[in-house]
Each structure stands twice: as structure tokens, then as C-alpha cells.
C-alpha positions in Angstrom: -66.9 -100.1 132.5 -67.7 -100.4 128.9 -70.6 -100.0 126.5 -71.3 -102.7 124.0 -73.5 -102.8 120.9 -75.3 -106.1 120.3 -77.8 -106.6 117.5 -80.8 -108.9 117.7 -80.7 -110.1 114.1 -80.8 -108.2 110.7 -84.6 -108.0 111.0 -84.9 -108.0 114.7 -85.8 -111.7 114.7 -84.0 -112.4 118.1 -85.1 -109.3 120.0 -88.1 -110.8 121.6 -86.0 -113.9 122.9 -83.3 -111.5 124.2 -85.8 -109.2 126.0 -88.0 -111.8 127.5 -85.2 -114.1 128.7 -82.9 -111.4 130.1 -79.9 -112.3 127.9 -78.2 -111.6 124.7 -76.9 -114.5 122.5 -74.2 -114.9 120.0 -76.3 -116.1 117.1 -73.5 -117.1 114.8 -74.5 -119.9 112.4 -71.8 -122.5 112.4 -70.9 -122.1 116.0 -73.9 -123.9 117.6 -71.8 -126.9 118.7 -68.7 -125.0 119.8 -68.4 -124.4 123.5 -66.1 -121.4 123.7 -65.6 -121.5 127.5 -62.1 -122.8 127.2 -60.8 -120.1 124.9 -58.7 -117.8 127.1 -57.6 -115.1 124.5 -58.2 -113.8 121.0 -55.8 -116.2 119.4 -57.8 -119.2 120.8 -61.0 -117.7 119.4 -59.5 -117.0 116.0 -58.2 -120.6 115.8 -61.7 -121.9 116.4 -63.1 -119.5 113.9 -60.5 -120.5 111.3 -61.3 -124.1 111.7 -65.0 -123.5 111.6 -65.1 -121.2 108.5 -62.4 -122.6 106.3 -61.8 -120.9 103.1 -63.1 -117.5 104.3 -60.9 -114.4 103.6 -58.4 -113.4 106.3 -59.9 -110.1 106.9 -63.4 -111.6 107.4 -61.9 -114.2 109.8 -60.2 -111.4 111.8 -63.5 -109.4 111.8 -65.5 -112.2 113.0 -63.0 -113.3 115.6 -62.9 -109.9 117.0 -66.7 -109.8 117.5 -66.8 -113.2 119.0 -63.9 -112.3 121.4 -65.9 -109.3 122.5 -68.9 -111.4 123.3 -66.9 -114.3 125.1 -64.1 -112.4 126.8 -64.4 -108.7 126.2 -67.7 -108.1 128.1 -67.4 -108.0 131.9 -70.1 -108.0 134.6 -71.2 -104.3 135.1 -70.7 -103.4 131.5 -73.9 -102.2 129.6 -75.3 -103.6 126.5 -77.1 -101.6 123.9 -79.7 -103.4 121.8 -81.1 -101.2 118.9 -84.6 -102.4 118.3 -85.7 -103.1 114.7 -89.3 -103.6 115.3 -89.8 -100.2 116.9 -87.9 -96.9 117.0 -86.4 -97.7 120.4 -83.3 -98.8 122.1 -83.0 -101.4 125.0 -80.1 -101.1 127.5 -79.1 -103.9 130.1 -76.3 -104.6 132.5 -74.2 -107.6 132.1 -74.6 -109.8 135.3 -72.5 -112.9 134.5 -69.7 -114.5 132.4 -70.0 -116.2 129.1 -72.1 -119.3 129.2 -72.6 -122.2 126.8 -76.0 -124.0 127.1 -76.1 -127.1 124.9 -79.7 -127.8 125.8 -80.9 -124.5 124.4 -82.1 -123.9 120.8 -79.0 -123.9 118.5 -78.8 -120.2 118.0 -79.4 -119.4 121.7 -76.6 -121.5 123.2 -73.9 -118.8 123.6 -75.3 -116.5 126.4 -74.5 -113.4 128.3 -77.1 -112.8 131.0 -78.4 -109.3 131.6 -80.6 -107.1 133.8 -82.6 -105.0 131.4 -82.4 -101.4 132.6 -84.8 -100.0 130.1 -86.3 -101.8 127.1 -88.1 -99.0 125.4 -85.9 -95.8 125.2 -87.0 -93.8 122.1 -84.1 -93.5 119.6 -84.9 -89.7 119.4 -83.8 -89.3 123.1 -80.2 -89.9 122.1 -77.9 -87.3 120.6 -77.1 -87.8 116.9 -73.4 -88.8 117.3 -74.5 -91.5 119.7 -77.1 -92.8 117.2 -74.2 -92.9 114.6 -72.4 -95.3 116.9 -75.6 -97.3 117.4 -75.7 -97.6 113.5 -72.4 -99.5 113.3 -72.9 -102.3 110.8 -71.2 -104.9 113.0 -73.2 -107.3 115.1 -71.1 -106.9 118.2 -68.7 -104.0 119.1 -67.6 -101.6 121.8 -68.9 -98.1 121.6 -66.1 -95.7 122.7 -66.4 -92.5 120.6 -67.3 -89.2 122.2 -67.5 -90.5 125.8 -70.7 -92.5 124.8 -70.6 -94.8 127.8 -70.4 -91.9 130.3 -73.1 -90.0 128.5 -75.5 -93.0 128.3 -75.1 -93.6 132.0 -75.7 -89.9 132.7 -78.9 -90.2 130.6 -80.1 -93.1 132.8 -79.7 -90.9 135.9 -81.7 -88.2 134.5 -84.6 -90.5 133.5 -83.6 -90.9 129.8 -84.7 -87.5 128.9 -84.4 -86.4 125.2 -80.9 -85.0 124.5 -80.3 -81.7 122.8 -79.9 -81.8 119.0 -76.3 -82.1 117.9 -74.8 -83.5 114.7 -71.3 -85.0 114.6 -70.1 -86.5 111.2 -70.2 -90.3 111.2 -66.5 -90.6 110.8 -66.2 -89.0 114.3 -68.8 -91.1 115.9 -68.4 -94.7 114.6 -67.6 -97.4 117.2 -64.0 -97.6 118.0 -62.3 -100.9 117.0 -61.6 -103.4 119.7 -58.2 -105.0 120.2 -58.8 -107.4 117.3 -61.3 -105.8 115.0 -59.9 -104.7 111.6 -60.1 -101.1 110.5 -61.9 -101.8 107.3 -65.2 -102.6 108.8 -64.8 -100.5 111.8 -65.7 -97.4 109.7 -69.0 -98.8 108.3 -72.2 -97.4 109.5 -75.7 -98.1 108.5 -76.2 -95.0 106.2 -80.0 -95.8 105.8 -80.5 -95.7 109.6 -78.3 -92.6 109.9 -80.5 -90.8 107.3 -83.7 -92.0 109.0 -82.6 -90.7 112.3 -81.7 -87.3 110.8 -85.1 -87.1 109.2 -86.7 -88.1 112.5 -84.9 -85.3 114.2 -86.2 -82.8 111.7 -89.7 -84.1 112.0 -89.5 -83.6 115.8 -88.3 -79.9 115.4 -90.9 -79.0 112.7 -93.9 -81.0 113.7 -94.1 -80.9 117.5 -97.3 -81.8 119.4 -100.4 -81.4 117.3 -98.2 -80.8 114.3 -97.5 -84.5 114.1 -101.2 -85.2 113.4 -101.0 -82.7 110.6 -98.1 -84.6 109.1 -99.8 -87.9 109.4 -102.9 -86.5 107.8 -100.8 -85.3 104.9 -99.3 -88.8 104.4 -102.8 -90.3 104.3 -103.9 -87.6 101.9 -101.0 -88.5 99.7 -102.2 -92.1 99.8 -105.6 -91.1 98.4 -107.7 -90.5 101.7 -109.8 -87.6 102.5 -109.1 -86.5 106.1 -110.7 -84.6 108.9 -108.1 -83.4 111.5 -109.4 -82.5 114.9 -108.3 -79.1 116.3 -105.6 -78.9 118.9 -106.8 -79.7 122.4 -108.9 -82.5 123.9 -109.9 -84.7 121.0 -111.8 -87.6 122.7 -109.5 -90.1 121.2 -109.9 -89.0 117.6 -107.1 -87.0 116.0 -107.8 -87.9 112.4 -110.7 -89.5 110.5 -109.8 -90.7 107.0 -111.5 -92.5 104.1 -111.1 -92.8 100.3 -113.3 -90.8 97.9 -113.1 -87.1 97.4 -115.8 -86.5 99.9 -114.5 -89.2 102.3 -117.5 -91.4 101.9 -115.6 -94.5 100.8 -114.2 -97.5 102.6 -112.2 -98.3 104.6 -113.1 -95.7 107.2 -110.1 -95.2 109.5 -109.9 -93.6 113.0 -106.4 -92.3 113.8 -104.9 -91.5 117.2 -101.6 -89.7 117.2 -99.2 -89.5 120.2 -96.2 -87.3 120.0 -94.9 -87.6 123.5 -91.5 -89.1 124.6 -93.1 -92.2 126.3 -93.9 -95.5 124.7 -97.7 -96.2 124.4 -99.3 -98.9 126.6 -102.2 -101.1 126.2 -105.0 -98.8 127.6 -104.4 -96.3 124.6 -104.9 -99.2 122.2 -108.1 -100.2 123.9 -109.3 -96.6 123.9 -108.8 -96.4 120.1 -110.7 -99.7 119.5 -113.6 -98.3 121.5 -113.6 -95.0 119.7 -113.6 -96.8 116.4 -116.9 -98.2 117.2 -118.3 -94.9 118.4 -117.4 -93.2 115.1 -118.3 -96.0 112.7 -114.7 -96.6 111.7 -113.7 -100.0 110.1 -110.1 -99.8 111.0 -107.8 -97.8 113.3 -104.3 -96.4 113.1 -102.4 -95.9 116.3 -99.4 -93.6 115.8 -96.8 -93.2 118.5 -93.6 -91.2 118.0 -91.9 -93.0 120.8 -93.1 -96.5 120.0 -95.2 -99.0 121.9 -94.7 -101.2 125.0 -94.7 -104.9 124.8 -98.3 -105.1 126.0 -99.4 -103.3 122.7 -97.0 -105.3 120.5 -98.5 -108.6 121.8 -101.8 -107.6 120.3 -100.5 -107.1 116.8 -101.7 -110.5 115.6 -105.1 -110.4 117.3 -105.8 -106.9 115.9 -104.3 -107.4 112.5 -107.5 -106.8 110.6 -108.5 -103.8 112.8 -105.4 -101.8 113.8 -102.1 -100.8 112.4 -99.2 -99.3 114.5 -96.8 -96.6 113.4 -93.8 -95.6 115.3 -91.2 -93.0 114.4 -89.5 -95.4 111.9 -92.8 -96.2 110.2 -93.7 -92.5 109.9 -90.4 -91.8 108.2 -90.9 -94.8 105.9 -94.4 -93.7 104.9 -93.2 -90.1 104.5 -90.4 -91.2 102.1 -92.8 -93.4 100.1 -95.2 -90.5 99.6 -92.9 -87.6 99.6 -93.4 -86.5 96.0 -97.1 -86.4 96.6 -97.0 -84.4 99.8 -98.4 -80.9 99.8 -95.8 -78.3 98.9 -95.9 -76.6 102.3 -95.1 -79.9 104.0 -92.2 -80.5 101.6 -90.9 -77.1 102.3 -90.8 -77.8 106.0 -89.1 -81.2 105.4 -86.7 -80.5 102.5 -85.3 -83.9 101.4 -83.4 -85.2 98.4 -83.0 -88.8 97.2 -79.5 -90.3 96.9 -78.2 -93.7 95.9 -75.4 -95.6 97.6 -73.8 -99.0 97.3 -75.3 -101.5 99.8 -73.0 -103.1 102.2 -72.5 -106.8 101.3 -71.4 -107.9 104.7 -73.7 -106.1 107.1 -74.6 -108.6 109.8 -71.2 -110.3 109.9 
């Protein structure tokens, strides 16, 4: 059996379709009219790619051909698919249940299909060890993950209820996805350094701001944004972890009620409903629901209807806000989260 990485678009634009339809698709522009069912090996795939993308560099043709080969011929029923989710700090994992299919009646980018049974759609990224996260950060759209017995370890996590793994750090060069039989080495070594850095920062936050400490960190971020805050003491909070408002005394608008969940389970709809009810009780104009392990689909579906009332922060959003306000955070928080800014060249070919 094998473990494969498949991405749902550079911005996660295909994730909802994949998760709701029980499938992943080869969303390769230019191949919408090409039925790949008759391709029996890599050379046949490469011939189709060369004829479709004439003028592209040979290395790029080889790289694309390898990824398409993986989707059409490399994956087998029983293999597992990893879908890192862009819209929340979570990973979805499914089992391949059928061969490659081409559905000409489907929308153009959804015609190349591998059907799945989703095993778990909302595994917090922080549950995985860092070396596995490095592999999940491979820049390629499709590749097999082989390093460090990743497939066996992920299956073992499934048997143990996807419990958070112990902290370990392995250099990216030792944890990137192994190249398939046709993927060129030059791109096989690329990882998404931004995601790697974000994962490392998230791990540090987990260690330094456990439990009620996460509410303290969120309050510090809000204060750096110009809010005056009141943080409830540890223990039962009746749905209010933080109250925040502009103005040195906190008498300005908007008034914000914040609920912070630091557990390892994605938050469901009742927690959102509770926050909306508490907002009315305390006279808050808006609410902020913070969940370190992300949100279930029932919450995400309410994003549009609650747009003017509630914002959602998962682990990725917390890290993003932390970095945006880092220089304005209190010295004690910066001492607990020592970070430095670096610049690196952006990959020019990321989703190819």
C-alpha cells in the first residue's frame, strides 16, 4: 500500500468538491478533453503531455508527466490519499476505492477522477509529527510520500484515534516526498518553506500556551491590534474567554466576545451557536471563535450567513495574526515565542 499527497488547489478552491463528492480530481488545465484511460505506462502519459503542452521545457514536461502518471496509474485501490486543507489547519485522509475514471459530462476541471472513502476529513495538522508535516509540505500537486515510514506511521495513527504525536523535528531534506519512478529530482526536493515555518511556530505555541494560555495569547494579539481586553480566569467561563473593545478603557466599538478552544478536536455547530447567544447576553457587537484544531463543516457552512457577526480563527489564522502583530506584542509573549524574520526566493512553479 502507498500514501499519496494530492492538493485541492493553490488556495484550496477544489477542497469542498473533493470532500463532498468523495473523490479527488486531476485539475490540470489543458487536459480537460483528454481521456487518459488508454495510457498504459509513463511513456504514453508523457506523449500526451508533450502534445498538449508543446514548447514547455523538458524538465517541466517530465515533472508533469510523473504527477499525472501517479494519479492515473500509480495509485491503487487500498492506497491512502492525504489532502492538506488550505481553509483550515487540518488534513483529510481517504482510501482509494476504484481505478482512474474520465467523466466527460462533469465540469471541465473535475473530469479526471479517483474515488475515495474519506476516513477522516478534519485531522488537526498539529497531530502529526514534524517530519511528516515536512512531507505534506511538498510543493508538487501530486506525489507519493515515502520518507521515514510515513505510510505505516499514518496508518498507525488511524488505529490510535489520530492522537497528537510527540514533538520531533527532522530536517526537510530528510523528510521530503521521495520521487516516483518518473519525477525529476530537481523538484522533488522542494518544500513549502512558509508552511514548514508556520507548522514549527504552531508547535511552539502548543508547548508554551497550552489550555487557558491560548486565551492569553489571543488577548495579546488583540491588544496589539489596539483593543482593550478582559480575560476570564481559568475555569468555567460561561462562553466568554475574552471581551475586547477599542479605546483605552474598552468603551469603544466594536465590542467583541471571544471564545477560545485549545483542544485537539474540531469545533462543531453548537459551539458557534453558544457564542452567538453569549454575544447578546454581554452586549457584544461581534464574536470571534478561536479553535486551535479547526472547525467542522457545519461551522464553515455558516461563514457567509455570519459574516457580519462572527470571525473564525484556526491555528493557521492564529499564526498569521501573531506574525502580523509580532513587533507590537508584549515583551513577555515575545520572550516565550522567540522568532526572527527571514526572506527567501518564492518558488515560481509551485502548483505544477
